[in-house]
C-alpha angles and dihedrals in degrees: 000000000000145000117232119205113290140186120250110288092014123119124197134157134185123207142171117221132182119211137161091238143344093275092056091048091051091050089050093051093044090055095061115105098234095049091110090066098037137086113204126213112194124197117181116230127209132193115280117215090229095049109129090210127225112342123236091187117114111260113288121223123239138066122312117230132195110217122195114196129193114185118199117179112207116240114261094031109145112254090230091057091053094046089049093050091047091050091048091048092054091048091049091049089057090049092050092049092049089051090050095247100109114055102169141348128201134182114240125209110282133050114293095007121135144166126209135186109213139171126215138157092250144336091279092057091044091052090050089052092053094044091053093058113111092231093050097105088062099038135095106206132193115194119199116185111218134208121196116269115234089233096049105131089213091062103034119106116241 
């Protein structure tokens, strides 16, 4: 779980939850103590072919970023150019994972939509990472810097 930037007096949290189905997810969300003050927005995630999978690397330093990508290939773009860019993007995803920048990657509903969890020193480095992606000329990207949520099970002491 994370906290994105918010305005004074505003509360927002982002979380990734795994559930067998929508009913189980709703049951989990409803069981949380702050549910009475919360509105949940659920977006189903699917495997992305370039997802590096769960990392076995020791935790990297830097800020985590949630990156939302929408790829729109212009009409008339040669198929070979698209295939080359997609292959380059897959290779770059592996490199970024090996460097500790790409944590996870998911497909979002809709053609060409993806969500990535990245790590970088700062916003400038994260923007440079995105600009160097082979599909960047055809992508609209939204970057959200994240801070750990105090209820994140990954950071809570046992």
